[in-house]
N, CA, C and O atoms as a printed pandas DataFrame, in Angstrom:
     atom_number atom_name residue_name chain_id  residue_number  x_coord  y_coord  z_coord
0              1         N          UNK        A               1  123.933   95.603  148.258
1              2        CA          UNK        A               1  122.681   95.059  148.769
2              3         C          UNK        A               1  122.964   94.257  150.047
3              4         O          UNK        A               1  123.941   93.511  150.121
4              5         N          UNK        A               2  122.124   94.419  151.013
5              6        CA          UNK        A               2  122.268   93.716  152.282
6              7         C          UNK        A               2  121.569   92.364  152.211
7              8         O          UNK        A               2  120.431   92.257  151.751
8              9         N          UNK        A               3  122.263   91.346  152.670
9             10        CA          UNK        A               3  121.690   90.004  152.727
10            11         C          UNK        A               3  120.917   89.880  154.035
11            12         O          UNK        A               3  121.457   90.134  155.112
12            13         N          UNK        A               4  119.654   89.489  153.934
13            14        CA          UNK        A               4  118.858   89.225  155.127
14            15         C          UNK        A               4  119.189   87.825  155.622
15            16         O          UNK        A               4  119.567   86.955  154.836
16            17         N          UNK        A               5  119.048   87.611  156.912
17            18        CA          UNK        A               5  119.404   86.326  157.502
18            19         C          UNK        A               5  118.173   85.556  157.968
19            20         O          UNK        A               5  117.148   86.134  158.331
20            21         N          UNK        A               6  118.311   84.235  157.944
21            22        CA          UNK        A               6  117.246   83.347  158.405
22            23         C          UNK        A               6  117.868   82.251  159.262
23            24         O          UNK        A               6  119.074   82.011  159.217
24            25         N          UNK        A               7  117.024   81.599  160.036
25            26        CA          UNK        A               7  117.462   80.432  160.800
26            27         C          UNK        A               7  117.610   79.248  159.850
27            28         O          UNK        A               7  117.105   79.271  158.728
28            29         N          UNK        A               8  118.295   78.235  160.305
29            30        CA          UNK        A               8  118.429   77.024  159.505
30            31         C          UNK        A               8  117.052   76.420  159.226
31            32         O          UNK        A               8  116.792   75.944  158.121
32            33         N          UNK        A               9  116.178   76.441  160.224
33            34        CA          UNK        A               9  114.826   75.898  160.035
34            35         C          UNK        A               9  114.087   76.654  158.928
35            36         O          UNK        A               9  113.427   76.036  158.092
36            37         N          UNK        A              10  114.191   77.971  158.919
37            38        CA          UNK        A              10  113.531   78.769  157.884
38            39         C          UNK        A              10  114.169   78.511  156.518
39            40         O          UNK        A              10  113.470   78.462  155.506
40            41         N          UNK        A              11  115.485   78.348  156.486
41            42        CA          UNK        A              11  116.175   78.055  155.231
42            43         C          UNK        A              11  115.734   76.701  154.677
43            44         O          UNK        A              11  115.532   76.552  153.472
44            45         N          UNK        A              12  115.587   75.723  155.558
45            46        CA          UNK        A              12  115.113   74.407  155.119
46            47         C          UNK        A              12  113.683   74.474  154.611
47            48         O          UNK        A              12  113.328   73.784  153.656
48            49         N          UNK        A              13  112.863   75.299  155.244
49            50        CA          UNK        A              13  111.487   75.457  154.780
50            51         C          UNK        A              13  111.459   76.097  153.392
51            52         O          UNK        A              13  110.639   75.728  152.552
52            53         N          UNK        A              14  112.351   77.051  153.153
53            54        CA          UNK        A              14  112.429   77.666  151.826
54            55         C          UNK        A              14  112.810   76.627  150.776
55            56         O          UNK        A              14  112.251   76.615  149.679
56            57         N          UNK        A              15  113.761   75.754  151.111
57            58        CA          UNK        A              15  114.146   74.690  150.190
58            59         C          UNK        A              15  112.965   73.745  149.961
59            60         O          UNK        A              15  112.670   73.371  148.826
60            61         N          UNK        A              16  112.297   73.366  151.043
61            62        CA          UNK        A              16  111.147   72.460  150.939
62            63         C          UNK        A              16  110.069   73.054  150.038
63            64         O          UNK        A              16  109.498   72.352  149.203
64            65         N          UNK        A              17  109.791   74.338  150.205
65            66        CA          UNK        A              17  108.780   74.999  149.380
66            67         C          UNK        A              17  109.187   75.012  147.906
67            68         O          UNK        A              17  108.363   74.783  147.020
68            69         N          UNK        A              18  110.469   75.282  147.661
69            70        CA          UNK        A              18  110.944   75.384  146.280
70            71         C          UNK        A              18  110.917   74.046  145.559
71            72         O          UNK        A              18  110.639   73.989  144.362
72            73         N          UNK        A              19  111.205   72.972  146.282
73            74        CA          UNK        A              19  111.292   71.650  145.639
74            75         C          UNK        A              19  110.091   70.766  145.937
75            76         O          UNK        A              19  110.079   69.584  145.593
76            77         N          UNK        A              20  109.073   71.348  146.582
77            78        CA          UNK        A              20  107.829   70.648  146.888
78            79         C          UNK        A              20  108.080   69.344  147.640
79            80         O          UNK        A              20  107.632   68.272  147.232
80            81         N          UNK        A              21  108.805   69.464  148.742
81            82        CA          UNK        A              21  109.196   68.318  149.560
82            83         C          UNK        A              21  108.812   68.603  151.004
83            84         O          UNK        A              21  108.780   69.762  151.417
84            85         N          UNK        A              22  108.522   67.571  151.767
85            86        CA          UNK        A              22  108.248   67.720  153.187
86            87         C          UNK        A              22  109.548   68.114  153.883
87            88         O          UNK        A              22  110.565   67.436  153.732
88            89         N          UNK        A              23  109.517   69.195  154.636
89            90        CA          UNK        A              23  110.729   69.692  155.284
90            91         C          UNK        A              23  111.357   68.642  156.197
91            92         O          UNK        A              23  112.579   68.615  156.350
92            93         N          UNK        A              24  110.552   67.784  156.800
93            94        CA          UNK        A              24  111.069   66.749  157.702
94            95         C          UNK        A              24  111.963   65.744  156.976
95            96         O          UNK        A              24  112.784   65.077  157.607
96            97         N          UNK        A              25  111.811   65.633  155.663
97            98        CA          UNK        A              25  112.618   64.677  154.894
98            99         C          UNK        A              25  113.953   65.265  154.432
99           100         O          UNK        A              25  114.766   64.560  153.834
100          101         N          UNK        A              26  114.178   66.533  154.703
101          102        CA          UNK        A              26  115.385   67.194  154.213
102          103         C          UNK        A              26  116.530   67.080  155.217
103          104         O          UNK        A              26  116.963   68.070  155.808
104          105         N          UNK        A              27  117.003   65.861  155.393
105          106        CA          UNK        A              27  118.150   65.592  156.260
106          107         C          UNK        A              27  119.410   66.127  155.594
107          108         O          UNK        A              27  119.490   66.146  154.366
108          109         N          UNK        A              28  120.397   66.563  156.376
109          110        CA          UNK        A              28  121.607   67.157  155.798
110          111         C          UNK        A              28  122.300   66.300  154.742
111          112         O          UNK        A              28  122.785   66.836  153.745
112          113         N          UNK        A              29  122.357   65.001  154.934
113          114        CA          UNK        A              29  123.063   64.138  153.996
114          115         C          UNK        A              29  122.259   63.705  152.789
115          116         O          UNK        A              29  122.768   62.994  151.922
116          117         N          UNK        A              30  121.007   64.129  152.726
117          118        CA          UNK        A              30  120.158   63.701  151.606
118          119         C          UNK        A              30  120.674   64.298  150.305
119          120         O          UNK        A              30  120.923   65.499  150.204
120          121         N          UNK        A              31  120.827   63.435  149.325
121          122        CA          UNK        A              31  121.344   63.857  148.033
122          123         C          UNK        A              31  120.291   64.588  147.221
123          124         O          UNK        A              31  119.112   64.237  147.245
124          125         N          UNK        A              32  120.728   65.596  146.513
125          126        CA          UNK        A              32  119.840   66.348  145.634
126          127         C          UNK        A              32  119.137   65.412  144.654
127          128         O          UNK        A              32  117.945   65.566  144.389
128          129         N          UNK        A              33  119.875   64.446  144.120
129          130        CA          UNK        A              33  119.304   63.536  143.128
130          131         C          UNK        A              33  118.215   62.634  143.716
131          132         O          UNK        A              33  117.461   62.015  142.965
132          133         N          UNK        A              34  118.122   62.552  145.038
133          134        CA          UNK        A              34  117.069   61.769  145.693
134          135         C          UNK        A              34  115.790   62.585  145.912
135          136         O          UNK        A              34  114.782   62.050  146.374
136          137         N          UNK        A              35  115.833   63.853  145.585
137          138        CA          UNK        A              35  114.691   64.741  145.789
138          139         C          UNK        A              35  114.102   65.078  144.417
139          140         O          UNK        A              35  114.637   65.926  143.703
140          141         N          UNK        A              36  113.000   64.415  144.046
141          142        CA          UNK        A              36  112.459   64.596  142.697
142          143         C          UNK        A              36  112.203   66.056  142.305
143          144         O          UNK        A              36  112.411   66.434  141.152
144          145         N          UNK        A              37  111.764   66.853  143.237
145          146        CA          UNK        A              37  111.454   68.243  142.913
146          147         C          UNK        A              37  112.662   69.160  142.812
147          148         O          UNK        A              37  112.531   70.321  142.425
148          149         N          UNK        A              38  113.854   68.639  143.163
149          150        CA          UNK        A              38  115.066   69.470  143.077
150          151         C          UNK        A              38  115.710   69.239  141.711
151          152         O          UNK        A              38  116.881   68.879  141.592
152          153         N          UNK        A              39  114.895   69.461  140.699
153          154        CA          UNK        A              39  115.328   69.358  139.318
154          155         C          UNK        A              39  115.630   70.772  138.817
155          156         O          UNK        A              39  115.808   71.682  139.626
156          157         N          UNK        A              40  115.690   70.964  137.530
157          158        CA          UNK        A              40  116.019   72.298  137.014
158          159         C          UNK        A              40  114.956   73.324  137.413
159          160         O          UNK        A              40  115.292   74.464  137.732
160          161         N          UNK        A              41  113.685   72.936  137.398
161          162        CA          UNK        A              41  112.628   73.870  137.797
162          163         C          UNK        A              41  112.709   74.156  139.289
163          164         O          UNK        A              41  112.547   75.304  139.703
164          165         N          UNK        A              42  112.955   73.143  140.099
165          166        CA          UNK        A              42  113.104   73.350  141.538
166          167         C          UNK        A              42  114.287   74.248  141.854
167          168         O          UNK        A              42  114.223   75.073  142.765
168          169         N          UNK        A              43  115.367   74.085  141.099
169          170        CA          UNK        A              43  116.546   74.939  141.294
170          171         C          UNK        A              43  116.203   76.396  140.974
171          172         O          UNK        A              43  116.628   77.307  141.685
172          173         N          UNK        A              44  115.443   76.612  139.914
173          174        CA          UNK        A              44  115.025   77.977  139.580
174          175         C          UNK        A              44  114.109   78.553  140.658
175          176         O          UNK        A              44  114.208   79.730  141.005
176          177         N          UNK        A              45  113.226   77.720  141.177
177          178        CA          UNK        A              45  112.338   78.174  142.254
178          179         C          UNK        A              45  113.158   78.546  143.493
179          180         O          UNK        A              45  112.864   79.539  144.159
180          181         N          UNK        A              46  114.181   77.750  143.800
181          182        CA          UNK        A              46  115.038   78.046  144.938
182          183         C          UNK        A              46  115.794   79.353  144.720
183          184         O          UNK        A              46  115.920   80.159  145.642
184          185         N          UNK        A              47  116.289   79.564  143.521
185          186        CA          UNK        A              47  116.962   80.824  143.206
186          187         C          UNK        A              47  116.036   82.005  143.464
187          188         O          UNK        A              47  116.443   83.010  144.047
188          189         N          UNK        A              48  114.789   81.876  143.025
189          190        CA          UNK        A              48  113.814   82.948  143.209
190          191         C          UNK        A              48  113.500   83.162  144.692
191          192         O          UNK        A              48  113.392   84.302  145.144
192          193         N          UNK        A              49  113.354   82.069  145.450
193          194        CA          UNK        A              49  113.081   82.164  146.894
194          195         C          UNK        A              49  114.202   82.907  147.612
195          196         O          UNK        A              49  113.948   83.805  148.416
196          197         N          UNK        A              50  115.435   82.530  147.317
197          198        CA          UNK        A              50  116.574   83.150  147.995
198          199         C          UNK        A              50  116.688   84.623  147.651
199          200         O          UNK        A              50  116.993   85.445  148.516
200          201         N          UNK        A              51  116.443   84.960  146.392
201          202        CA          UNK        A              51  116.502   86.354  145.980
202          203         C          UNK        A              51  115.390   87.163  146.645
203          204         O          UNK        A              51  115.635   88.241  147.186
204          205         N          UNK        A              52  114.175   86.636  146.599
205          206        CA          UNK        A              52  113.013   87.360  147.145
206          207         C          UNK        A              52  113.087   87.514  148.657
207          208         O          UNK        A              52  112.846   88.604  149.176
208          209         N          UNK        A              53  113.412   86.452  149.366
209          210        CA          UNK        A              53  113.346   86.482  150.826
210          211         C          UNK        A              53  114.627   86.941  151.500
211          212         O          UNK        A              53  114.584   87.503  152.595
212          213         N          UNK        A              54  115.768   86.708  150.857
213          214        CA          UNK        A              54  117.037   87.037  151.500
214          215         C          UNK        A              54  117.846   88.092  150.760
215          216         O          UNK        A              54  118.801   88.638  151.314
216          217         N          UNK        A              55  117.481   88.384  149.523
217          218        CA          UNK        A              55  118.287   89.286  148.720
218          219         C          UNK        A              55  119.589   88.624  148.296
219          220         O          UNK        A              55  120.572   89.308  148.009
220          221         N          UNK        A              56  119.598   87.297  148.257
221          222        CA          UNK        A              56  120.789   86.520  147.922
222          223         C          UNK        A              56  120.652   85.988  146.503
223          224         O          UNK        A              56  119.711   85.259  146.193
224          225         N          UNK        A              57  121.590   86.354  145.652
225          226        CA          UNK        A              57  121.569   85.878  144.276
226          227         C          UNK        A              57  122.365   84.580  144.212
227          228         O          UNK        A              57  123.554   84.543  144.530
228          229         N          UNK        A              58  121.693   83.532  143.799
229          230        CA          UNK        A              58  122.307   82.216  143.640
230          231         C          UNK        A              58  122.517   81.995  142.152
231          232         O          UNK        A              58  121.552   81.904  141.393
232          233         N          UNK        A              59  123.775   81.909  141.733
233          234        CA          UNK        A              59  124.018   81.704  140.307
234          235         C          UNK        A              59  123.935   80.215  139.972
235          236         O          UNK        A              59  123.918   79.361  140.859
236          237         N          UNK        A              60  123.884   79.929  138.687
237          238        CA          UNK        A              60  123.691   78.555  138.220
238          239         C          UNK        A              60  124.827   77.636  138.670
239          240         O          UNK        A              60  124.581   76.487  139.038
240          241         N          UNK        A              61  126.062   78.126  138.644
241          242        CA          UNK        A              61  127.192   77.282  139.054
242          243         C          UNK        A              61  127.089   76.905  140.525
243          244         O          UNK        A              61  127.309   75.749  140.886
244          245         N          UNK        A              62  126.756   77.869  141.374
245          246        CA          UNK        A              62  126.613   77.589  142.807
246          247         C          UNK        A              62  125.451   76.634  143.039
247          248         O          UNK        A              62  125.532   75.746  143.887
248          249         N          UNK        A              63  124.379   76.814  142.293
249          250        CA          UNK        A              63  123.228   75.922  142.422
250          251         C          UNK        A              63  123.600   74.495  142.043
251          252         O          UNK        A              63  123.254   73.555  142.759
252          253         N          UNK        A              64  124.297   74.324  140.933
253          254        CA          UNK        A              64  124.697   72.986  140.481
254          255         C          UNK        A              64  125.675   72.322  141.449
255          256         O          UNK        A              64  125.729   71.095  141.535
256          257         N          UNK        A              65  126.442   73.126  142.174
257          258        CA          UNK        A              65  127.426   72.586  143.114
258          259         C          UNK        A              65  126.781   72.008  144.371
259          260         O          UNK        A              65  127.444   71.302  145.131
260          261         N          UNK        A              66  125.516   72.293  144.597
261          262        CA          UNK        A              66  124.815   71.793  145.775
262          263         C          UNK        A              66  124.361   70.361  145.522
263          264         O          UNK        A              66  123.337   70.130  144.880
264          265         N          UNK        A              67  125.128   69.406  146.031
265          266        CA          UNK        A              67  124.816   67.994  145.820
266          267         C          UNK        A              67  123.977   67.408  146.949
267          268         O          UNK        A              67  123.376   66.346  146.792
268          269         N          UNK        A              68  123.936   68.101  148.093
269          270        CA          UNK        A              68  123.184   67.623  149.256
270          271         C          UNK        A              68  122.474   68.798  149.924
271          272         O          UNK        A              68  122.740   69.963  149.627
272          273         N          UNK        A              69  121.583   68.464  150.816
273          274        CA          UNK        A              69  120.919   69.489  151.621
274          275         C          UNK        A              69  121.970   70.242  152.442
275          276         O          UNK        A              69  121.880   71.459  152.605
276          277         N          UNK        A              70  122.957   69.522  152.952
277          278        CA          UNK        A              70  124.025   70.168  153.731
278          279         C          UNK        A              70  124.795   71.178  152.888
279          280         O          UNK        A              70  125.218   72.214  153.401
280          281         N          UNK        A              71  124.981   70.893  151.610
281          282        CA          UNK        A              71  125.667   71.840  150.721
282          283         C          UNK        A              71  124.872   73.140  150.609
283          284         O          UNK        A              71  125.448   74.227  150.582
284          285         N          UNK        A              72  123.557   73.021  150.543
285          286        CA          UNK        A              72  122.676   74.195  150.496
286          287         C          UNK        A              72  122.865   75.038  151.754
287          288         O          UNK        A              72  123.052   76.251  151.670
288          289         N          UNK        A              73  122.816   74.395  152.914
289          290        CA          UNK        A              73  122.987   75.106  154.180
290          291         C          UNK        A              73  124.385   75.721  154.260
291          292         O          UNK        A              73  124.538   76.854  154.716
292          293         N          UNK        A              74  125.395   74.986  153.821
293          294        CA          UNK        A              74  126.770   75.501  153.831
294          295         C          UNK        A              74  126.899   76.734  152.937
295          296         O          UNK        A              74  127.614   77.678  153.271
296          297         N          UNK        A              75  126.206   76.719  151.807
297          298        CA          UNK        A              75  126.244   77.881  150.909
298          299         C          UNK        A              75  125.636   79.103  151.594
299          300         O          UNK        A              75  126.177   80.206  151.515
300          301         N          UNK        A              76  124.515   78.894  152.261
301          302        CA          UNK        A              76  123.887   80.024  152.966
302          303         C          UNK        A              76  124.803   80.539  154.076
303          304         O          UNK        A              76  124.929   81.747  154.278
304          305         N          UNK        A              77  125.435   79.617  154.787
305          306        CA          UNK        A              77  126.364   80.009  155.856
306          307         C          UNK        A              77  127.531   80.810  155.272
307          308         O          UNK        A              77  127.906   81.849  155.816
308          309         N          UNK        A              78  128.099   80.330  154.175
309          310        CA          UNK        A              78  129.230   81.010  153.538
310          311         C          UNK        A              78  128.824   82.371  152.975
311          312         O          UNK        A              78  129.652   83.274  152.857
312          313         N          UNK        A              79  127.555   82.511  152.632
313          314        CA          UNK        A              79  127.037   83.782  152.110
314          315         C          UNK        A              79  126.603   84.725  153.215
315          316         O          UNK        A              79  126.090   85.813  152.950
316          317         N          UNK        A              80  126.810   84.303  154.459
317          318        CA          UNK        A              80  126.432   85.095  155.636
318          319         C          UNK        A              80  124.915   85.339  155.690
319          320         O          UNK        A              80  124.456   86.409  156.091
320          321         N          UNK        A              81  124.153   84.319  155.276
321          322        CA          UNK        A              81  122.698   84.437  155.256
322          323         C          UNK        A              81  122.023   83.636  156.362
323          324         O          UNK        A              81  120.796   83.639  156.459
324          325         N          UNK        A              82  122.808   82.946  157.203
325          326        CA          UNK        A              82  122.222   82.156  158.285
326          327         C          UNK        A              82  122.429   82.837  159.622
327          328         O          UNK        A              82  123.511   83.342  159.923
328          329         N          UNK        A              83  121.390   82.842  160.405
329          330        CA          UNK        A              83  121.506   83.255  161.800
330          331         C          UNK        A              83  122.067   82.075  162.557
331          332         O          UNK        A              83  121.460   81.004  162.566
332          333         N          UNK        A              84  123.186   82.239  163.177
333          334        CA          UNK        A              84  123.787   81.145  163.933
334          335         C          UNK        A              84  123.180   81.141  165.318
335          336         O          UNK        A              84  123.282   82.113  166.066
336          337         N          UNK        A              85  122.541   80.019  165.648
337          338        CA          UNK        A              85  121.859   79.882  166.930
338          339         C          UNK        A              85  122.250   78.559  167.542
339          340         O          UNK        A              85  122.671   77.643  166.835
340          341         N          UNK        A              86  122.115   78.450  168.856
341          342        CA          UNK        A              86  122.380   77.178  169.521
342          343         C          UNK        A              86  121.474   76.117  168.932
343          344         O          UNK        A              86  120.270   76.327  168.781
344          345         N          UNK        A              87  122.062   74.970  168.600
345          346        CA          UNK        A              87  121.275   73.868  168.069
346          347         C          UNK        A              87  121.080   73.931  166.569
347          348         O          UNK        A              87  120.466   73.032  165.996
348          349         N          UNK        A              88  121.595   74.987  165.904
349          350        CA          UNK        A              88  121.469   75.075  164.448
350          351         C          UNK        A              88  122.302   73.993  163.795
351          352         O          UNK        A              88  123.389   73.661  164.268
352          353         N          UNK        A              89  121.801   73.458  162.732
353          354        CA          UNK        A              89  122.534   72.420  161.969
354          355         C          UNK        A              89  123.624   73.061  161.140
355          356         O          UNK        A              89  124.350   72.365  160.430
């Protein structure tokens, strides 16, 4: 299966949608535990978003390993799902 790619901004919007958070508040260093919607249900919503929009399967272990917003972005980068552009975080 081919992984579709998105910009960092689009990836952050997907996270914001999944955890019901304002995208502007999703700073790279923000801890997952500081985001009320990034609970078990939010994690499942994020898994579904990534699968539906990118064809990227996020397993439970990888999801639990994401302690910050930056970890989420790093996972997408490592999965070759981010379009690298000038100014990307």
